[in-house]
C-alpha positions in Angstrom: 162.8 167.8 249.3 161.8 168.6 252.9 160.6 165.2 254.0 162.7 162.2 255.1 161.8 158.6 255.7 160.4 158.3 259.2 159.1 161.9 259.5 155.7 162.4 261.0 153.6 164.6 258.7 150.2 166.3 258.4 148.3 166.9 255.2 147.9 170.5 254.0 144.6 169.9 252.1 143.0 167.2 254.2 142.6 166.0 257.7 145.0 163.6 259.3 148.5 162.6 258.5 150.9 159.8 258.9 154.5 158.7 258.6 156.8 158.9 255.5 157.8 155.3 254.6 159.4 155.8 251.2 160.8 158.6 248.9 159.3 157.9 245.5 161.1 160.7 243.6 162.3 164.2 244.0 158.8 165.6 244.4 156.8 162.8 245.9 156.8 160.5 249.0 154.8 157.5 250.2 152.9 158.2 253.4 151.5 155.5 255.7 148.3 157.1 257.1 147.0 156.7 260.7 144.6 154.1 259.3 147.4 151.9 257.9 147.0 152.8 254.3 149.8 153.9 252.0 149.4 156.8 249.6 151.7 158.9 247.4 151.7 162.6 248.2 153.6 165.6 246.9 156.3 166.7 249.3 155.0 170.3 248.9 151.6 169.3 250.3 152.9 168.0 253.6 153.8 169.7 256.9 156.5 167.9 258.9 155.5 167.8 262.6 158.2 165.4 263.9 161.4 165.2 261.8 163.9 162.4 262.1 166.7 164.8 261.2 165.5 167.2 263.9 165.5 164.4 266.5 169.0 163.5 265.6 170.0 167.2 265.9 168.3 167.5 269.4 170.0 164.4 270.7 173.4 165.7 269.5 172.7 169.1 271.2 171.7 167.4 274.4 175.2 165.9 274.7 176.5 169.5 274.9 173.8 170.6 277.4 171.8 172.4 274.9 168.2 172.6 276.2 165.4 171.1 274.0 162.5 173.4 273.0 159.8 173.7 275.6 156.1 173.5 274.8 154.8 176.8 273.6 158.3 178.2 272.9 158.5 178.1 269.1 162.0 178.3 267.7 161.8 180.7 264.7 165.0 179.4 263.2 163.8 175.8 263.2 162.7 174.3 259.9 159.9 172.2 261.5 157.9 172.0 264.7 157.5 168.9 266.8 154.0 167.6 267.6 154.4 168.7 271.2 155.5 172.2 270.1 152.0 172.9 268.7 149.8 174.7 271.3 146.1 173.9 271.7 145.2 177.3 270.3 147.3 176.8 267.1 145.3 176.6 263.9 146.2 176.5 260.2 145.7 179.7 258.1 142.3 179.9 256.5 143.6 179.3 253.0 144.8 175.8 254.1 141.3 174.7 255.3 140.4 171.3 253.8 137.1 172.9 252.8 138.8 175.1 250.2 140.8 174.3 247.1 144.5 175.0 247.2 144.1 177.1 244.0 141.1 178.6 242.4 142.8 179.1 239.1 142.1 176.8 236.1 144.6 174.0 235.7 146.9 174.8 232.8 147.3 171.1 232.2 143.7 170.9 231.1 140.9 168.4 231.9 142.0 165.2 230.1 141.5 161.8 231.6 143.5 158.8 230.7 143.7 155.7 233.0 145.4 152.5 231.8 146.3 149.0 232.9 149.5 147.4 231.6 151.1 144.0 231.7 154.8 144.1 231.5 156.8 140.8 231.2 159.4 140.4 233.8 161.5 138.6 231.2 161.7 140.7 228.0 163.6 138.0 226.2 160.9 135.4 226.6 157.8 137.6 226.8 155.3 134.8 226.0 156.7 132.5 228.7 157.2 135.1 231.4 155.5 136.3 234.6 153.7 139.6 234.2 153.8 142.7 236.3 150.4 144.5 236.4 150.7 148.3 236.5 148.1 151.1 236.7 149.0 154.2 234.8 147.5 157.7 235.3 148.3 159.6 232.1 145.8 162.4 233.0 145.9 165.8 234.6 143.8 164.5 237.5 144.6 162.6 240.6 142.8 159.3 240.7 141.6 157.2 243.7 141.4 153.7 242.4 140.5 150.1 243.4 141.6 147.2 241.3 140.2 143.7 241.9 139.8 140.3 240.3 136.3 138.8 239.7 135.7 135.4 241.2 132.2 134.1 240.5 129.9 136.7 242.1 132.4 138.7 244.2 135.8 140.3 243.7 139.2 139.6 245.2 141.1 142.8 246.0 144.4 143.4 244.2 145.3 146.9 245.2 143.9 150.4 246.0 145.3 153.8 246.5 145.6 157.4 245.1 147.7 158.0 242.0 149.1 161.4 241.2 148.9 162.8 237.6 151.5 161.3 235.1 152.5 158.5 237.4 152.3 154.7 237.5 152.2 152.1 240.2 153.0 148.4 240.3 149.9 146.6 241.5 150.6 142.8 241.3 152.9 140.2 239.9 151.0 137.4 238.0 152.8 134.1 237.6 152.7 132.4 234.3 150.3 129.7 235.7 147.8 132.4 236.9 147.5 133.6 233.3 146.3 130.4 231.8 142.6 131.1 232.5 140.3 133.9 231.5 140.7 137.0 233.7 138.2 139.7 234.5 139.7 142.6 236.3 137.4 145.2 237.9 138.6 148.8 238.0 136.8 151.5 239.9 138.2 155.1 239.9 137.4 158.6 241.0 139.1 161.6 239.4 139.8 164.8 241.3 142.2 167.7 241.7 143.4 170.0 244.5 142.2 173.0 242.6 139.0 174.0 240.7 138.3 171.3 238.2 135.8 169.9 235.7 134.0 166.9 237.3 134.6 163.6 235.4 132.4 160.6 235.5 133.6 157.9 238.0 134.7 154.7 236.2 133.4 151.2 236.9 135.0 149.0 234.3 135.4 145.3 233.8 138.4 144.3 231.7 138.1 140.9 230.1 141.5 139.4 229.3 141.9 136.4 227.0 144.9 134.4 228.2 145.8 133.6 224.6 147.0 137.1 224.2 150.0 136.6 226.5 151.2 133.9 224.1 151.3 136.2 221.1 154.6 138.0 220.6 152.9 140.8 218.6 150.6 141.6 221.5 153.5 143.3 223.3 154.2 146.7 221.8 156.3 149.8 222.4 154.5 152.4 224.4 154.9 155.8 226.1 154.9 154.5 229.6 157.6 151.8 229.9 161.0 151.2 228.3 160.0 147.6 227.9 157.3 146.3 225.5 154.0 145.7 227.2 150.3 144.9 226.7 148.4 148.1 227.5 144.7 148.4 228.0 142.7 151.7 228.2 140.3 151.9 231.1 139.2 155.6 230.7 140.2 158.1 228.0 138.3 161.3 227.3 140.1 161.7 224.0 139.1 158.1 222.9 135.5 158.8 223.9 135.4 161.9 221.6 136.9 159.8 218.8 134.3 157.1 219.3 131.5 159.6 219.4 132.6 161.1 216.1 133.1 157.6 214.7 129.6 156.6 215.7 128.1 159.7 214.3 129.9 159.1 211.0 128.7 155.4 211.0 125.1 156.6 211.6 125.3 159.1 208.8 126.8 156.6 206.4 124.1 154.0 207.3 121.3 156.6 206.6 122.9 157.4 203.3 123.1 153.7 202.4 119.5 153.0 203.3 118.2 156.0 201.4 120.4 155.4 198.3 118.2 155.8 195.2 117.5 152.6 193.2 116.5 153.6 189.6 114.0 156.5 190.0 112.9 155.3 193.5 114.3 156.0 196.9 114.6 153.1 199.2 113.8 153.9 202.8 114.0 151.7 205.8 110.8 149.6 206.3 109.1 150.3 209.6 106.5 147.7 210.7 105.5 149.8 213.6 105.9 153.6 213.5 106.1 153.8 217.3 109.1 151.4 217.4 112.6 152.1 216.3 115.0 149.2 215.7 118.8 149.6 216.3 121.2 146.8 215.2 124.3 146.9 217.3 126.3 144.2 215.5 129.6 145.7 214.7 129.5 145.0 211.0 126.3 147.2 210.9 128.2 150.1 212.4 131.5 150.3 210.6 132.7 148.9 207.2 135.8 147.1 208.3 135.9 145.9 211.9 138.9 143.6 211.3 141.8 144.3 213.6 139.7 145.8 216.3 140.2 144.6 219.9 137.0 143.3 221.7 137.1 146.2 224.0 137.2 148.6 221.1 134.3 146.9 219.4 132.3 147.1 222.7 133.1 150.8 223.0 131.8 151.5 219.5 128.7 149.5 220.1 128.0 151.3 223.4 128.6 154.7 221.9 126.1 153.8 219.2 123.6 152.6 221.8 123.9 155.8 223.9 123.6 158.1 220.8 120.6 156.3 219.5 118.8 156.2 222.9 119.4 159.9 223.5 118.0 160.6 220.0 115.0 158.4 220.7 114.3 160.3 223.9 114.5 163.7 222.2 112.3 162.5 219.3 109.7 161.2 221.7 110.0 157.7 220.3 107.6 155.2 222.1 109.7 152.1 222.0 113.3 151.2 220.9 114.6 147.7 220.2 118.3 147.2 220.5 119.6 144.1 218.7 122.8 143.0 220.6 122.9 139.3 219.8 123.6 136.5 222.2 127.4 136.0 222.1 129.1 136.0 225.5 126.4 138.4 226.9 128.8 141.2 227.5 127.1 143.8 225.3 123.7 143.0 226.8 125.1 143.3 230.3 126.7 146.7 229.5 123.5 148.0 227.9 121.4 147.0 230.9 124.0 148.4 233.4 123.8 151.8 231.6 120.0 151.7 231.6 119.9 150.9 235.3 122.4 153.5 236.2 121.6 156.5 233.9 118.1 155.8 232.6 116.4 154.3 235.6 113.0 155.9 234.8 112.6 153.9 231.6 111.3 150.3 231.7 113.1 147.6 229.6 112.8 143.8 229.0 113.8 141.1 226.5 112.3 141.9 223.1 110.0 139.4 221.3 111.5 136.0 221.4 109.7 135.1 218.2 111.4 137.9 216.3 114.8 138.1 218.1 115.3 135.1 220.2 117.4 136.1 223.3 119.3 138.7 221.2 117.5 142.0 221.8 116.3 144.3 224.5 113.3 146.6 224.1 113.2 150.0 226.0 109.9 151.7 226.7 110.4 155.5 226.5 106.7 156.6 227.0 
C-alpha cells in the first residue's frame, strides 16, 4: 500500500482529491474529500501529492542541512511529489483523463448487481433483545453510489450516503432496541457504475418496509455469506433474482392459461370477456402462484410487480385498448408501486381508479389507446 493516514491525494479517474483518514484494508483507504465527504477508494487509484512519511523524511534531512526540493526541481528518486512541486504546466497523461475509462476491456467479473441491507444483532446471545447494526452490502461487480434514509411522514431523515466498492460492506447506523418497536420504512437510492466499460444498470429507488415483530423472532436471524454472525438480510437489488422472478411469472402465466382452457367434458372453457377491448389482470398472489405460504412480503410484491410489468408490456404489443389491474386494497403498497412505475416508465398512458361499482377501491385501469 502506497498511502498512509494523513496523506494528501488526488483521484486518478476524477477531479479533486482529499486526505486519507483511514486504512480500510490492504487495497482500500477512506478519503475525506475537499467537500467534507468520506468515501472509500482503491489505493491504486490515488496519487499522493503530499505524503506524511515524506514530510517526516524532509524534517529529518533538514537537521543534517540537506536542502528540501525546490519548486520545479523534481527528484526522480522520490516516490511522491509535494503539491508545491507540481508546476503550472504539469498535466496528467491523456489516458488518465476523467473523460475516459481506466480500461476499455470487458470486466471479467461480469455485470451482476446485488445490493443488500442487513441487520446484525450486537448481542448474538440475545438476538431478539439486542441493538441492531444496519449494514449495506455491495455483492456485485459494480461500484455503487448510495443514499439510505428513514421515512418520516412525507419526508426522509438521512442515515448515510457514500460510494461502496464491489464486494464490500459498510456499517451505516446502530438502532437501539427502543427504535425498533415501531414500523420502519427505509428508503434506498443507488446508482451502479464502473471505472471501465460497463453495461448500464437501472438506478434503484426502493422503500423497504420492516415489521418490528421480525426482530423478536429467533428464526428470522439466519446464517449468510456476508457476516460471521447471524443476521436479517434484505435484498434491495439483485439481477439474478429479477431473472428468476421473470421466469417464475412467465410460468405462472402459462399455468393460469392452461388452467382456464382446461377441457370440461367435450367443451373447452375459456375466460369470459365482457368487453373485448378490456383485459383484466388479477394480481392477488394466490392467482399467480399455487403456494404463496412462506414468502416474505417483499418477495410477494416482487412477483406481483413482475406479473404487472409482463402483462402491461404484452397489452401494449397486442394493441389492447384498456387493462384493469386488480391489486386489492390492503396496505396500499402494491397500488402505490404500480402507479409509481406507470408515472416513471409509462408516462404517456393515462390511468385512474377502475369502476368503483365493480372493484371498489381495489383496481386501476390503464388506457393504452
